[in-house]
KOLGULO-933263 format. One record per atom (N, C-alpha, C): residue number from 1; residue in three letters; atom name; x, y, z. Coordinates in nm, 3 decimals, padded with zeros to 5 digits. Layout:
KOLGULO-933263
PT   i  aa at      c1      c2      c3
PT NUM ALA CA       X       Y       Z
...
This chain:
KOLGULO-933263
PT   i  aa at      c1      c2      c3
PT   1 MET  N -00.733 -01.805 -05.213
PT   1 MET CA -00.637 -01.749 -05.122
PT   1 MET  C -00.710 -01.662 -05.019
PT   2 LEU  N -00.675 -01.678 -04.893
PT   2 LEU CA -00.735 -01.602 -04.784
PT   2 LEU  C -00.629 -01.512 -04.723
PT   3 LEU  N -00.659 -01.384 -04.717
PT   3 LEU CA -00.567 -01.287 -04.658
PT   3 LEU  C -00.640 -01.201 -04.557
PT   4 GLU  N -00.576 -01.179 -04.446
PT   4 GLU CA -00.627 -01.079 -04.352
PT   4 GLU  C -00.540 -00.957 -04.372
PT   5 ILE  N -00.604 -00.848 -04.416
PT   5 ILE CA -00.526 -00.730 -04.452
PT   5 ILE  C -00.566 -00.611 -04.366
PT   6 SER  N -00.476 -00.516 -04.362
PT   6 SER CA -00.507 -00.391 -04.292
PT   6 SER  C -00.586 -00.302 -04.387
PT   7 PRO  N -00.671 -00.218 -04.332
PT   7 PRO CA -00.754 -00.132 -04.416
PT   7 PRO  C -00.676 -00.044 -04.514
PT   8 ASP  N -00.552 -00.006 -04.478
PT   8 ASP CA -00.476  00.080 -04.569
PT   8 ASP  C -00.431  00.007 -04.695
PT   9 LYS  N -00.436 -00.123 -04.697
PT   9 LYS CA -00.399 -00.203 -04.816
PT   9 LYS  C -00.520 -00.243 -04.899
PT  10 PHE  N -00.638 -00.213 -04.850
PT  10 PHE CA -00.762 -00.263 -04.909
PT  10 PHE  C -00.777 -00.227 -05.057
PT  11 ASP  N -00.759 -00.102 -05.092
PT  11 ASP CA -00.781 -00.058 -05.230
PT  11 ASP  C -00.689 -00.128 -05.330
PT  12 GLU  N -00.572 -00.169 -05.286
PT  12 GLU CA -00.479 -00.242 -05.374
PT  12 GLU  C -00.540 -00.374 -05.421
PT  13 TYR  N -00.615 -00.439 -05.334
PT  13 TYR CA -00.672 -00.569 -05.365
PT  13 TYR  C -00.799 -00.560 -05.449
PT  14 LEU  N -00.859 -00.443 -05.458
PT  14 LEU CA -00.982 -00.428 -05.536
PT  14 LEU  C -00.958 -00.428 -05.686
PT  15 LYS  N -00.834 -00.431 -05.728
PT  15 LYS CA -00.802 -00.435 -05.871
PT  15 LYS  C -00.842 -00.568 -05.933
PT  16 GLU  N -00.854 -00.670 -05.849
PT  16 GLU CA -00.893 -00.804 -05.892
PT  16 GLU  C -01.024 -00.841 -05.823
PT  17 PRO  N -01.102 -00.933 -05.882
PT  17 PRO CA -01.224 -00.979 -05.815
PT  17 PRO  C -01.190 -01.037 -05.677
PT  18 CYS  N -01.273 -01.005 -05.578
PT  18 CYS CA -01.248 -01.057 -05.444
PT  18 CYS  C -01.376 -01.063 -05.362
PT  19 MET  N -01.370 -01.147 -05.259
PT  19 MET CA -01.475 -01.158 -05.159
PT  19 MET  C -01.418 -01.101 -05.031
PT  20 VAL  N -01.496 -01.018 -04.962
PT  20 VAL CA -01.446 -00.953 -04.841
PT  20 VAL  C -01.540 -00.981 -04.724
PT  21 ASP  N -01.482 -01.027 -04.615
PT  21 ASP CA -01.554 -01.049 -04.490
PT  21 ASP  C -01.518 -00.935 -04.395
PT  22 PHE  N -01.614 -00.847 -04.369
PT  22 PHE CA -01.598 -00.741 -04.270
PT  22 PHE  C -01.644 -00.801 -04.137
PT  23 TYR  N -01.556 -00.800 -04.037
PT  23 TYR CA -01.585 -00.869 -03.912
PT  23 TYR  C -01.523 -00.796 -03.793
PT  24 SER  N -01.551 -00.849 -03.675
PT  24 SER CA -01.488 -00.804 -03.551
PT  24 SER  C -01.456 -00.928 -03.468
PT  25 THR  N -01.347 -00.923 -03.396
PT  25 THR CA -01.309 -01.037 -03.312
PT  25 THR  C -01.401 -01.053 -03.191
PT  26 THR  N -01.477 -00.949 -03.159
PT  26 THR CA -01.568 -00.956 -03.043
PT  26 THR  C -01.710 -00.996 -03.081
PT  27 CYS  N -01.732 -01.028 -03.205
PT  27 CYS CA -01.865 -01.061 -03.256
PT  27 CYS  C -01.883 -01.213 -03.262
PT  28 PRO  N -01.976 -01.270 -03.184
PT  28 PRO CA -01.997 -01.415 -03.185
PT  28 PRO  C -02.037 -01.469 -03.324
PT  29 ALA  N -02.121 -01.396 -03.397
PT  29 ALA CA -02.161 -01.442 -03.531
PT  29 ALA  C -02.041 -01.443 -03.625
PT  30 CYS  N -01.950 -01.349 -03.607
PT  30 CYS CA -01.829 -01.343 -03.691
PT  30 CYS  C -01.739 -01.464 -03.664
PT  31 VAL  N -01.729 -01.500 -03.538
PT  31 VAL CA -01.649 -01.618 -03.500
PT  31 VAL  C -01.711 -01.744 -03.560
PT  32 GLN  N -01.843 -01.752 -03.559
PT  32 GLN CA -01.915 -01.867 -03.616
PT  32 GLN  C -01.897 -01.872 -03.768
PT  33 TYR  N -01.893 -01.755 -03.833
PT  33 TYR CA -01.885 -01.747 -03.979
PT  33 TYR  C -01.743 -01.771 -04.031
PT  34 ALA  N -01.643 -01.744 -03.952
PT  34 ALA CA -01.504 -01.752 -03.997
PT  34 ALA  C -01.469 -01.884 -04.065
PT  35 PRO  N -01.502 -02.001 -04.009
PT  35 PRO CA -01.467 -02.126 -04.076
PT  35 PRO  C -01.538 -02.145 -04.210
PT  36 ILE  N -01.658 -02.091 -04.223
PT  36 ILE CA -01.731 -02.100 -04.350
PT  36 ILE  C -01.659 -02.020 -04.458
PT  37 PHE  N -01.619 -01.899 -04.423
PT  37 PHE CA -01.548 -01.812 -04.516
PT  37 PHE  C -01.412 -01.874 -04.552
PT  38 GLU  N -01.342 -01.927 -04.453
PT  38 GLU CA -01.212 -01.989 -04.476
PT  38 GLU  C -01.224 -02.113 -04.564
PT  39 SER  N -01.328 -02.190 -04.546
PT  39 SER CA -01.350 -02.309 -04.628
PT  39 SER  C -01.372 -02.271 -04.774
PT  40 ALA  N -01.453 -02.168 -04.797
PT  40 ALA CA -01.477 -02.123 -04.935
PT  40 ALA  C -01.349 -02.071 -04.997
PT  41 ALA  N -01.268 -02.002 -04.919
PT  41 ALA CA -01.141 -01.949 -04.971
PT  41 ALA  C -01.050 -02.062 -05.019
PT  42 ALA  N -01.055 -02.174 -04.950
PT  42 ALA CA -00.973 -02.289 -04.988
PT  42 ALA  C -01.024 -02.356 -05.115
PT  43 GLN  N -01.152 -02.338 -05.148
PT  43 GLN CA -01.213 -02.404 -05.263
PT  43 GLN  C -01.197 -02.326 -05.393
PT  44 TYR  N -01.185 -02.194 -05.386
PT  44 TYR CA -01.190 -02.111 -05.505
PT  44 TYR  C -01.056 -02.044 -05.531
PT  45 ASP  N -00.999 -02.074 -05.648
PT  45 ASP CA -00.874 -02.010 -05.690
PT  45 ASP  C -00.899 -01.884 -05.770
PT  46 SER  N -01.021 -01.867 -05.818
PT  46 SER CA -01.053 -01.756 -05.908
PT  46 SER  C -01.071 -01.623 -05.836
PT  47 LEU  N -01.086 -01.626 -05.704
PT  47 LEU CA -01.108 -01.505 -05.625
PT  47 LEU  C -01.013 -01.501 -05.507
PT  48 THR  N -00.978 -01.381 -05.469
PT  48 THR CA -00.905 -01.361 -05.345
PT  48 THR  C -01.009 -01.335 -05.236
PT  49 PHE  N -00.992 -01.397 -05.122
PT  49 PHE CA -01.080 -01.379 -05.008
PT  49 PHE  C -01.005 -01.295 -04.906
PT  50 LEU  N -01.067 -01.184 -04.867
PT  50 LEU CA -01.004 -01.091 -04.774
PT  50 LEU  C -01.086 -01.080 -04.647
PT  51 LYS  N -01.018 -01.066 -04.536
PT  51 LYS CA -01.083 -01.041 -04.408
PT  51 LYS  C -01.039 -00.903 -04.361
PT  52 ILE  N -01.138 -00.821 -04.325
PT  52 ILE CA -01.112 -00.686 -04.274
PT  52 ILE  C -01.172 -00.673 -04.135
PT  53 ASN  N -01.089 -00.652 -04.036
PT  53 ASN CA -01.135 -00.630 -03.900
PT  53 ASN  C -01.177 -00.484 -03.887
PT  54 ILE  N -01.306 -00.460 -03.873
PT  54 ILE CA -01.355 -00.322 -03.871
PT  54 ILE  C -01.312 -00.248 -03.745
PT  55 ASP  N -01.266 -00.320 -03.644
PT  55 ASP CA -01.215 -00.253 -03.525
PT  55 ASP  C -01.086 -00.177 -03.555
PT  56 SER  N -01.016 -00.218 -03.661
PT  56 SER CA -00.890 -00.152 -03.699
PT  56 SER  C -00.914 -00.017 -03.766
PT  57 ASP  N -01.023 -00.007 -03.839
PT  57 ASP CA -01.052  00.118 -03.911
PT  57 ASP  C -01.199  00.121 -03.947
PT  58 PHE  N -01.277  00.183 -03.863
PT  58 PHE CA -01.421  00.186 -03.885
PT  58 PHE  C -01.459  00.268 -04.009
PT  59 ALA  N -01.371  00.357 -04.054
PT  59 ALA CA -01.400  00.441 -04.171
PT  59 ALA  C -01.423  00.354 -04.295
PT  60 LEU  N -01.350  00.247 -04.309
PT  60 LEU CA -01.368  00.157 -04.423
PT  60 LEU  C -01.505  00.091 -04.418
PT  61 ALA  N -01.548  00.052 -04.301
PT  61 ALA CA -01.681 -00.005 -04.285
PT  61 ALA  C -01.788  00.098 -04.322
PT  62 GLN  N -01.770  00.220 -04.281
PT  62 GLN CA -01.865  00.326 -04.315
PT  62 GLN  C -01.868  00.350 -04.466
PT  63 ARG  N -01.754  00.343 -04.529
PT  63 ARG CA -01.744  00.364 -04.674
PT  63 ARG  C -01.835  00.269 -04.751
PT  64 TYR  N -01.852  00.148 -04.700
PT  64 TYR CA -01.934  00.048 -04.769
PT  64 TYR  C -02.067  00.022 -04.699
PT  65 GLY  N -02.104  00.109 -04.610
PT  65 GLY CA -02.235  00.100 -04.545
PT  65 GLY  C -02.251 -00.022 -04.456
PT  66 ILE  N -02.144 -00.065 -04.392
PT  66 ILE CA -02.150 -00.181 -04.304
PT  66 ILE  C -02.215 -00.137 -04.173
PT  67 GLU  N -02.333 -00.191 -04.145
PT  67 GLU CA -02.403 -00.159 -04.021
PT  67 GLU  C -02.406 -00.278 -03.926
PT  68 TYR  N -02.400 -00.398 -03.982
PT  68 TYR CA -02.402 -00.520 -03.903
PT  68 TYR  C -02.290 -00.610 -03.952
PT  69 ILE  N -02.238 -00.690 -03.859
PT  69 ILE CA -02.131 -00.782 -03.896
PT  69 ILE  C -02.169 -00.922 -03.851
PT  70 PRO  N -02.119 -01.023 -03.919
PT  70 PRO CA -02.034 -01.013 -04.036
PT  70 PRO  C -02.112 -00.966 -04.160
PT  71 THR  N -02.042 -00.898 -04.246
PT  71 THR CA -02.096 -00.861 -04.377
PT  71 THR  C -01.996 -00.908 -04.482
PT  72 THR  N -02.046 -00.977 -04.582
PT  72 THR CA -01.964 -01.026 -04.692
PT  72 THR  C -02.001 -00.950 -04.817
PT  73 ILE  N -01.901 -00.898 -04.886
PT  73 ILE CA -01.924 -00.825 -05.010
PT  73 ILE  C -01.835 -00.883 -05.120
PT  74 LYS  N -01.895 -00.905 -05.235
PT  74 LYS CA -01.820 -00.948 -05.354
PT  74 LYS  C -01.789 -00.822 -05.436
PT  75 PHE  N -01.662 -00.806 -05.471
PT  75 PHE CA -01.617 -00.693 -05.550
PT  75 PHE  C -01.568 -00.739 -05.687
PT  76 GLU  N -01.604 -00.663 -05.789
PT  76 GLU CA -01.551 -00.682 -05.925
PT  76 GLU  C -01.523 -00.544 -05.981
PT  77 ASN  N -01.410 -00.531 -06.047
PT  77 ASN CA -01.368 -00.402 -06.105
PT  77 ASN  C -01.372 -00.290 -06.001
PT  78 GLY  N -01.337 -00.323 -05.877
PT  78 GLY CA -01.331 -00.225 -05.771
PT  78 GLY  C -01.463 -00.183 -05.712
PT  79 GLU  N -01.572 -00.243 -05.758
PT  79 GLU CA -01.706 -00.204 -05.711
PT  79 GLU  C -01.777 -00.323 -05.647
PT  80 PRO  N -01.856 -00.297 -05.543
PT  80 PRO CA -01.936 -00.406 -05.484
PT  80 PRO  C -02.045 -00.450 -05.581
PT  81 VAL  N -02.058 -00.582 -05.598
PT  81 VAL CA -02.161 -00.636 -05.688
PT  81 VAL  C -02.265 -00.717 -05.614
PT  82 SER  N -02.232 -00.765 -05.494
PT  82 SER CA -02.332 -00.834 -05.411
PT  82 SER  C -02.289 -00.825 -05.266
PT  83 LYS  N -02.389 -00.838 -05.178
PT  83 LYS CA -02.364 -00.819 -05.035
PT  83 LYS  C -02.455 -00.911 -04.955
PT  84 ALA  N -02.400 -00.972 -04.851
PT  84 ALA CA -02.478 -01.055 -04.759
PT  84 ALA  C -02.445 -01.013 -04.617
PT  85 VAL  N -02.548 -00.998 -04.537
PT  85 VAL CA -02.530 -00.956 -04.398
PT  85 VAL  C -02.564 -01.072 -04.307
PT  86 GLY  N -02.478 -01.095 -04.209
PT  86 GLY CA -02.501 -01.201 -04.112
PT  86 GLY  C -02.418 -01.324 -04.142
PT  87 CYS  N -02.437 -01.423 -04.060
PT  87 CYS CA -02.365 -01.549 -04.073
PT  87 CYS  C -02.437 -01.635 -04.177
PT  88 ILE  N -02.396 -01.624 -04.300
PT  88 ILE CA -02.460 -01.700 -04.407
PT  88 ILE  C -02.403 -01.841 -04.414
PT  89 SER  N -02.474 -01.930 -04.478
PT  89 SER CA -02.432 -02.069 -04.488
PT  89 SER  C -02.326 -02.086 -04.597
PT  90 GLN  N -02.263 -02.200 -04.597
PT  90 GLN CA -02.164 -02.233 -04.700
PT  90 GLN  C -02.230 -02.227 -04.838
PT  91 ASP  N -02.351 -02.280 -04.850
PT  91 ASP CA -02.422 -02.278 -04.978
PT  91 ASP  C -02.450 -02.135 -05.025
PT  92 GLN  N -02.493 -02.049 -04.933
PT  92 GLN CA -02.522 -01.910 -04.969
PT  92 GLN  C -02.394 -01.838 -05.014
PT  93 LEU  N -02.285 -01.864 -04.945
PT  93 LEU CA -02.158 -01.802 -04.983
PT  93 LEU  C -02.113 -01.851 -05.119
PT  94 GLU  N -02.127 -01.979 -05.145
PT  94 GLU CA -02.089 -02.034 -05.275
PT  94 GLU  C -02.176 -01.976 -05.387
PT  95 GLU  N -02.304 -01.951 -05.359
PT  95 GLU CA -02.391 -01.889 -05.457
PT  95 GLU  C -02.341 -01.748 -05.490
PT  96 MET  N -02.299 -01.674 -05.389
PT  96 MET CA -02.242 -01.540 -05.411
PT  96 MET  C -02.117 -01.548 -05.499
PT  97 VAL  N -02.031 -01.641 -05.468
PT  97 VAL CA -01.906 -01.655 -05.542
PT  97 VAL  C -01.935 -01.691 -05.687
PT  98 ASP  N -02.028 -01.783 -05.710
PT  98 ASP CA -02.056 -01.833 -05.844
PT  98 ASP  C -02.144 -01.741 -05.927
PT  99 ALA  N -02.211 -01.647 -05.865
PT  99 ALA CA -02.300 -01.557 -05.939
PT  99 ALA  C -02.219 -01.470 -06.034
PT 100 PRO  N -02.276 -01.446 -06.154
PT 100 PRO CA -02.202 -01.362 -06.251
PT 100 PRO  C -02.194 -01.217 -06.207
C-alpha cells in the first residue's frame, strides 16, 4: 500500500513496519525515483509505503537527519533500521525491504 501522508500523521504509521520516501516535488532525482518506489509498494503487502514531502514540514526531515533527497528509510517498531540516500534502483529497494 502506498500513501502520501502529511507530517502530522507520520507517527501514527510508525506503529507498523513501513518504508518511507522523503522527497520534494522540485527535486529531479525524486521525480525519477517515484516510479521505483511506487512499483515496490505494489509488490509488497507486508509493508506500508509512505511518501513524505519535506517541503510540507522540514522539521520531520531534520528529526531523521535527512540532508539529501530522495532518502528512503525502513522503519520497524517505530525506529529506523536502514536508510538509503539518492535515487536507488529497484533491486536496491527490494533488498532494503527484504532485509531482516
